[in-house]
C-alpha positions in Angstrom: -20.5 24.0 0.2 -21.4 24.7 -3.4 -23.7 22.7 -5.7 -26.1 20.9 -3.5 -23.4 18.9 -1.7 -25.0 19.0 1.8 -28.1 17.5 0.3 -26.1 14.7 -1.2 -25.0 13.6 2.2 -21.2 13.3 2.0 -20.0 13.2 5.5 -17.2 15.7 6.4 -13.8 14.2 5.9 -12.2 16.6 8.4 -14.8 16.0 11.1 -15.6 12.4 10.6 -13.0 10.5 8.5 -14.4 7.1 9.7 -17.8 7.8 8.0 -16.4 9.8 5.1 -14.2 6.9 3.9 -16.7 4.1 3.5 -19.2 6.5 2.0 -16.7 7.7 -0.6 -15.5 4.3 -1.8 -19.1 3.4 -2.7 -20.2 6.8 -3.9 -17.2 6.9 -6.3 -18.1 3.4 -7.5 -14.8 1.8 -6.5 -16.4 -1.2 -4.8 -19.9 -2.5 -3.8 -20.0 -3.8 -0.3 -23.4 -5.4 -0.6 -22.0 -8.8 -1.6 -23.3 -11.4 0.8 -19.9 -12.2 2.4 -18.6 -9.7 4.9 -15.1 -8.4 4.0 -15.4 -9.5 0.4 -16.4 -6.5 -1.7 -17.1 -6.5 -5.4 -14.7 -4.4 -7.4 -16.7 -2.2 -9.7 -15.2 -1.1 -13.1 -14.0 2.3 -11.9 -12.3 0.8 -8.8 -10.8 -2.2 -10.7 -9.4 0.1 -13.4 -7.7 2.2 -10.7 -6.3 -0.9 -9.0 -5.1 -2.2 -12.4 -3.3 1.1 -13.0 -1.6 0.8 -9.6 -0.6 -2.8 -10.5 0.7 -1.5 -13.8 3.2 0.8 -12.0 4.3 -2.3 -9.9 4.6 -4.5 -13.0 6.7 -1.9 -14.8 9.1 -1.8 -11.8 9.3 -5.6 -11.8 10.2 -5.6 -15.5 12.8 -2.9 -14.9 14.5 -4.9 -12.1 14.4 -8.3 -13.9 11.7 -10.0 -11.8 9.6 -12.6 -13.7 5.9 -13.1 -13.3 4.4 -16.4 -12.2 1.0 -17.7 -11.1 0.8 -20.2 -8.3 -2.3 -22.3 -7.3 -4.7 -20.9 -4.8 -4.8 -24.0 -2.7 -2.0 -25.2 -0.4 -2.0 -28.6 1.2 -2.3 -28.8 5.0 1.2 -30.3 5.7 2.9 -27.2 4.3 1.1 -25.0 6.9 2.3 -27.4 9.6 5.8 -27.2 8.2 5.6 -23.4 8.3 4.1 -23.4 11.8 6.8 -25.7 13.1 9.5 -23.4 11.6 7.9 -20.2 12.9 7.4 -21.7 16.4 11.0 -22.8 16.5 12.3 -19.4 15.3 10.0 -17.7 17.8 11.4 -19.8 20.7 15.0 -19.2 19.6 14.3 -15.5 19.6 12.8 -15.6 23.0 15.6 -17.7 24.5 18.3 -15.9 22.6 19.7 -19.0 21.1 20.7 -20.2 17.6 17.5 -21.6 15.9 19.6 -24.4 14.4 20.1 -25.7 17.9 16.4 -26.2 18.5 14.0 -28.8 17.2 10.9 -27.9 15.2 8.0 -27.6 17.6 4.4 -28.8 17.2 2.9 -25.6 18.3 -0.1 -23.6 17.1 1.4 -20.6 15.4 1.5 -18.7 12.1 -1.6 -18.5 10.0 -3.5 -21.5 11.4 -6.3 -19.4 13.0 -6.8 -17.2 10.1 -7.0 -19.4 7.0 -10.0 -20.7 5.1 -10.1 -24.5 4.9 -11.2 -26.7 2.0 -12.0 -30.1 3.5 -14.6 -31.7 1.1 -14.8 -32.3 -2.6 -18.4 -33.1 -3.7 -19.5 -35.9 -1.2 -16.0 -36.9 -0.3 -13.8 -35.9 2.6 -10.4 -34.9 1.2 -7.5 -37.1 2.3 -5.3 -34.0 2.4 -7.2 -30.9 3.6 -6.2 -27.7 1.8 -6.4 -24.1 2.6 -6.7 -20.9 0.6 -3.3 -19.1 0.5 -2.9 -16.3 3.1 0.4 -15.6 1.3 2.6 -17.9 -0.9 5.9 -18.7 0.9 5.1 -22.3 1.5 3.6 -22.9 -2.0 6.6 -21.3 -3.7 9.4 -22.8 -1.5 8.1 -26.3 -2.3 9.0 -25.5 -5.9 12.2 -23.6 -5.4 14.4 -26.7 -4.8 13.1 -28.1 -8.1 14.1 -24.9 -9.9 17.4 -24.1 -8.2 20.4 -26.3 -8.9 23.5 -24.2 -9.1 24.7 -20.7 -8.5 23.9 -20.0 -12.2 20.2 -20.3 -11.3 20.5 -17.4 -8.8 19.3 -14.9 -8.1 15.8 -16.2 -8.7 13.4 -13.3 -8.7 9.7 -14.0 -9.2 6.4 -12.3 -8.4 2.7 -12.6 -8.7 -0.4 -10.5 -8.3 -3.2 -12.7 -6.9 -6.0 -12.8 -4.3 -5.1 -14.0 -0.9 -7.5 -14.9 2.0 -7.4 -14.3 5.7 -10.3 -14.8 8.1 -10.4 -11.3 9.5 -12.3 -11.1 12.7 -12.0 -7.3 13.3 -14.4 -4.9 11.7 -13.7 -4.9 7.9 -13.1 -1.7 5.9 -12.8 -1.6 2.2 -9.1 -2.0 1.0 -7.8 -1.6 4.5 -9.1 -4.7 6.3 -10.6 -7.3 4.0 -10.9 -11.0 3.9 -10.1 -11.4 0.2 -7.0 -9.3 -0.5 -5.7 -8.1 -3.9 -2.1 -8.9 -3.2 1.3 -8.4 -4.9 4.1 -10.6 -3.7 7.7 -10.9 -4.9 9.9 -13.8 -3.7 13.6 -14.0 -4.3 16.4 -16.4 -3.6 20.1 -15.4 -3.5 23.6 -16.9 -3.0 24.2 -15.2 0.3 23.0 -12.8 2.9 24.7 -9.8 1.3 23.0 -10.4 -2.0 19.6 -10.7 -0.3 20.3 -7.4 1.5 21.0 -5.8 -1.8 17.6 -7.1 -2.9 15.9 -5.3 0.1 17.6 -2.1 -1.0 16.3 -2.5 -4.5 12.8 -3.1 -3.1 12.9 0.1 -1.1 13.9 2.0 -4.2 11.0 0.5 -6.0 8.7 1.6 -3.2 10.0 5.2 -3.5 9.3 5.2 -7.3 5.8 3.8 -6.9 4.9 6.2 -4.0 6.1 9.1 -6.1 3.5 8.3 -8.7 0.8 7.8 -6.1 1.9 11.1 -4.5 2.1 9.5 -1.1 4.8 10.3 1.5 5.6 7.2 3.5 7.5 6.0 6.5 9.9 3.1 6.0 10.6 1.6 9.4 12.5 -1.5 10.5 10.0 -3.2 12.7 10.9 -3.8 16.4 11.9 -7.4 17.1 8.7 -8.2 18.9 6.6 -7.0 15.9 8.7 -8.8 13.3 7.3 -12.0 11.7 9.3 -14.7 13.5 10.1 -16.3 10.1 12.0 -13.1 9.1 15.4 -12.0 10.3 14.1 -8.5 9.9 11.1 -6.7 8.4 10.9 -3.2 7.0 7.3 -2.0 7.0 6.2 0.8 4.7 3.4 2.9 6.2 1.3 5.6 4.7 -0.4 8.1 7.0 -4.1 8.6 7.0 -5.7 12.0 7.6 -6.6 11.0 11.2 -2.9 10.4 11.9 -3.2 6.6 12.0 -0.6 4.7 10.0 -1.6 2.1 7.4 1.0 -0.5 6.4 0.8 -0.6 2.6 3.9 -2.8 2.0 6.6 -4.8 3.7 9.9 -6.3 2.9 11.2 -9.4 4.8 14.8 -10.5 4.8 14.7 -14.3 5.7 18.4 -15.1 5.7 18.6 -18.9 5.1 16.0 -19.9 7.7 13.3 -20.9 5.2 15.9 -22.5 2.9 16.9 -24.8 5.7 13.3 -25.8 6.4 12.4 -26.3 2.7 15.9 -27.6 1.6 16.5 -24.8 -0.9 20.2 -25.3 -1.8 22.5 -24.7 -4.7 25.9 -26.0 -5.8 28.4 -23.2 -5.2 31.7 -22.5 -7.2 33.5 -25.1 -5.0 30.9 -27.8 -5.9 29.5 -27.7 -2.3 25.9 -27.4 -1.4 24.9 -24.1 0.2 21.6 -22.7 1.4 19.9 -19.9 -0.4 19.1 -16.6 1.3 15.6 -15.3 0.6 13.5 -12.2 0.7 9.9 -11.3 0.1 8.3 -8.0 -0.8 4.5 -7.6 -0.5 2.0 -4.9 -1.3 -1.8 -4.9 -1.3 -5.0 -3.0 -2.2 -4.2 -0.9 0.9 -2.3 1.2 -1.6 -5.6 2.3 -3.0 -7.0 2.8 0.5 -4.1 5.1 1.2 -4.7 7.1 -2.0 -8.4 7.4 -1.2 -7.8 8.5 2.4 -4.8 10.8 1.9 -5.8 12.7 -1.2 -9.6 12.9 -1.1 -11.4 16.0 0.2 -14.9 17.1 1.3 -16.2 16.6 -2.2 -14.9 13.1 -3.0 -11.8 11.4 -4.3 -8.9 13.1 -5.9 -6.9 10.6 -8.0 -3.3 11.1 -8.8 -3.0 11.5 -12.6 -0.8 8.4 -13.0 -3.6 6.1 -11.7 -6.8 8.0 -12.7 -8.9 5.8 -15.0 -9.8 9.1 -16.7 -7.1 11.7 -16.4 -9.2 14.2 -18.4 -13.0 14.4 -18.6 -14.4 16.6 -21.4 -17.9 18.2 -20.9 -19.3 19.8 -24.0 -22.1 22.3 -23.5 -25.3 20.7 -24.6 -28.2 23.0 -25.5 -30.7 23.1 -28.2 -30.0 25.4 -31.2 -26.2 25.8 -30.5 -24.6 27.2 -33.7 -21.5 25.0 -33.2 -21.3 21.2 -32.6 -19.7 21.2 -29.2 -20.0 17.5 -28.9 -18.1 16.9 -32.2 -15.4 19.3 -31.0 -15.2 17.5 -27.6 -14.7 14.1 -29.4 -12.0 15.6 -31.7 -10.1 17.0 -28.7 -10.4 13.6 -26.9 -8.9 11.8 -29.9 -6.0 14.2 -29.9 -5.3 13.6 -26.2 -5.8 9.8 -26.5 -3.4 9.6 -29.5 -0.7 11.0 -27.2 -1.4 8.5 -24.4 -3.9 10.3 -22.1 -7.0 8.5 -20.7 -10.0 10.6 -21.6 -13.8 10.5 -21.1 -16.2 12.6 -23.1 -19.4 13.2 -21.0 -22.0 14.0 -23.6 -24.9 13.0 -21.5 -27.9 15.3 -21.8 -27.7 16.4 -18.1 -27.5 19.6 -16.2 -23.7 20.6 -16.2 -23.8 20.7 -12.3 -24.8 17.1 -12.2 -21.9 16.1 -14.4 -19.4 18.2 -12.5 -20.6 16.5 -9.3 -20.2 13.0 -10.7 -16.6 13.6 -11.9 -15.7 15.5 -8.7 -16.7 12.6 -6.5 -14.8 10.2 -8.7 -11.7 12.4 -8.5 -10.9 13.0 -12.1 -7.9 15.3 -12.0 -8.8 17.6 -14.9 -12.1 18.7 -16.5 -12.3 20.5 -19.8 -15.5 22.4 -20.5 -16.2 23.2 -24.1 -19.0 25.7 -25.0 -19.6 27.9 -28.1 -17.7 30.8 -26.5 -14.7 28.6 -25.8 -14.6 27.3 -29.4 -14.9 30.9 -30.7 -11.9 31.9 -28.6 -9.9 28.8 -29.5 -9.7 27.5 -25.9 -11.0 24.9 -23.6 -11.9 25.9 -20.0 -9.9 23.8 -17.6 -11.0 23.1 -14.0 -8.5 21.3 -11.8 -9.8 18.8 -9.2 -7.3 20.3 -6.8 -8.8 23.8 -7.3 -8.2 26.6 -9.9 -9.6 27.2 -13.4 -7.9 28.5 -16.6 -8.5 28.6 -20.3 -6.1 26.3 -22.2 -5.3 27.1 -25.9 -6.7 24.4 -28.3 -3.7 24.6 -30.6 -1.5 23.2 -27.9 -4.1 21.3 -25.9 -2.1 18.0 -25.4 1.0 19.6 -24.0 -1.1 22.0 -21.9 -3.0 19.0 -20.4 0.2 17.2 -19.6 1.6 20.4 -18.0 -1.5 20.8 -15.8 -1.6 17.2 -14.8 2.0 17.4 -13.7 1.2 20.4 -11.6 -1.8 18.6 -10.1 0.6 15.7 -9.1 3.0 18.2 -7.6 0.1 19.8 -5.7 -1.0 16.5 -4.2 2.6 15.7 -3.2 2.9 19.1 -1.5 -0.3 18.7 0.4 0.4 15.2 1.6 4.0 16.0 2.6 2.7 19.1 4.5 0.2 16.8 6.2 2.9 14.3 7.2 5.0 17.2 8.6 2.1 18.3 10.8 1.4 14.8 12.0 4.9 13.8 13.1 5.9 15.5 16.4 8.7 15.1 18.9 7.7 12.9 21.9 7.5 14.9 25.2 10.1 13.8 27.8 9.5 10.9 30.1 10.5 11.2 33.8 10.8 8.6 36.5 8.6 8.9 39.7 9.0 6.2 42.3 10.4 3.8 39.7 7.5 4.4 37.3 7.9 6.3 34.0 5.5 9.2 33.3 5.1 11.5 30.4 6.0 15.1 31.1 3.4 16.6 28.7 0.6 15.2 26.5 0.3 13.0 23.5 -2.7 13.4 21.3 -4.5 11.1 18.8 -3.9 12.2 15.3 -0.1 12.4 15.7 2.9 10.2 15.2 5.7 10.8 17.7 9.5 10.6 17.0 12.2 10.1 19.5 15.9 9.3 19.6 15.9 5.8 21.2 18.6 3.2 22.0 17.1 1.8 25.2 16.0 -1.7 26.3 12.8 -3.6 25.6 11.7 -2.6 29.1 12.2 1.0 28.2 10.2 0.5 25.0 7.4 -1.2 27.0 7.4 1.8 29.5 7.0 4.2 26.6 4.2 2.2 25.0 2.4 2.0 28.4 2.9 5.7 29.2 1.7 6.9 25.8 -0.8 4.3 24.6 1.0 4.4 21.2 2.9 1.5 19.6 6.4 1.3 18.2 6.4 1.5 14.4 10.2 0.9 14.5 13.4 2.5 13.4 13.0 4.9 10.5 15.4 3.7 7.8 16.6 7.3 7.7 18.1 8.0 11.1 19.0 11.3 12.6 21.8 13.2 10.8 23.9 13.5 14.0 23.6 11.7 17.3 21.0 12.8 19.8 20.6 11.8 23.5 18.4 8.6 23.8 15.0 9.5 25.2 15.4 7.1 28.1 19.1 6.6 28.8 20.6 9.9 27.5 23.3 8.0 25.6 23.9 9.5 22.1 22.3 7.7 19.2 21.2 8.3 15.6 18.3 5.9 15.8 15.1 7.7 14.9 12.2 5.7 16.3 8.5 6.3 15.6 5.4 5.7 17.7 2.0 5.6 16.1 -1.5 4.3 16.2 -2.1 1.9 13.3 -5.0 0.4 11.4 
C-alpha cells in the first residue's frame, strides 16, 4: 500500500469502482459536488484546466477540418421545441409503420426533450408571453438561423461548432462527468448539398474521434446504433463508447446523419446549379465532459488519477529537496529546470512547499501528474534529476538533455497508458455463448457475466435481437463500424454475415 494510503481512505478501484470514482474526482480537486443543486458540480481549477485541454484538442481538430466556431444563445423559445417534437413524432411513426415520413403529417405528440428541459416562464414579476427553455442541445436554435445564412450551393458545406453548457433534467442518480444536469458540451452542426457529402462529413468526424482518442489514450468502440436506439430525428447514429473498468460502456460522443429531414422541417434550402431549390442534408457531432469521466475511470489506479500527458495540467512536477543547511540551492535549480522545460512547451509545476516529501508525492500522485522530477544535492552533484513515472518506474535523467528526455519519457507514459487500456478492452470483449431454442424459447448455452461486452455475428430480425437481449440481460450497442474480416454464421440464423454486433451494459 505504501505511504499511508490506507489511512487516507481511498476506496479500492478494483474492488469498488463505484465508490472509487466519486472519491477520486473530489480528492483530485477536479470538481466540488457540494454546490446546492444536485447534478451541477463546481469545476475547480485543476478539473477545469484538464477539461480546457481536452477542448483544445477538439478545437485544433475543428480548425484543421475547416469548421468555424459560433456561440448561440442559451434560451430557445417554446415553439421551436414543439416544432422539433412534431417532426420527431412523425419520423418515429414513419419508422414504426415503415412508410415514407413525407407521406405523414406532423403530429401533436409528447416526444423529444419535453420532459427533460428546464423552463423559464417568468421575467421579474411578469409571465413571459413566449415561455423559453434552456438548450438541451442546439439543433432547433441553429436550424432557425441556417435558412438565413444559406442561399446558394456556394454557401455549402456550412460547418460550425460551439462548446457550451447544455441542460437536461436528469432524474437518475447523478455522477460527476457521467450523468449531470448541466453538461459541458461540444456540438458541431453541418449542412451539405446532398446525402453523399453529408456521409463524407460523418467519415471525417470518425477520423477526428480517432485522433482525439489517441491523445486521450482511450480505446473506443464505434457502433452504428440499432434502429430502435437511434434518435428518431436521425437517419442513423454512430455512438462512440469508451469502456469503464467495470466493463460498462460510456457513450462519450455521437454522430448523427440527418439526411434532409430537418431541412424539410426548418426549410433549409439552397439554389443548386440548375437554379432550383434543393434541401440541405445535415449532420451533427457531439461530445461532452464524459470524455474526462472516461479518462478518470479508465486510466486511474488504486492511488488516484493518471492523466495522459496531452491533457495533464502539469505534465511535469519538480520537487526540490528542502532541508536546512543544504550546501546547494535545490529550489533555484528546480526553477531553472522548470524554465527550460516551459520554454519548449511543457506544462510544469515546481512544488517548493516546505512539506515532508511523502506528502508532496501523495498530492501529485492522486492528481495524476505523469512525471515527477526529484532534485536533491546528490542529483545536482551527479548532473541528473531523478524521474518517477506515474505509471511506475524510476530513473535518473541527465540535466544536459533534460527537455528531450522529459518528452521521451512522457511519450513512453502515453504508450503505456494506451497499452494498458487496449489490453483491458481485449479482456472485456468476449464472444457470446450460443443460443439454443427449447420449446420455441431461446436460451443461452453458457453464461454471460457482468464486466464483459459480448460480440457476435448477427444478421437476424428484431425479434431475434429482442430474444438475445432478454436471454442475456445485455443491450445491443449496435454494429461495430469495423465488421468481421470474412463472413461468419449469424448467431441466430446461421446465414453468413460480416456484421459484428456488440452487447453491453451501459451507463
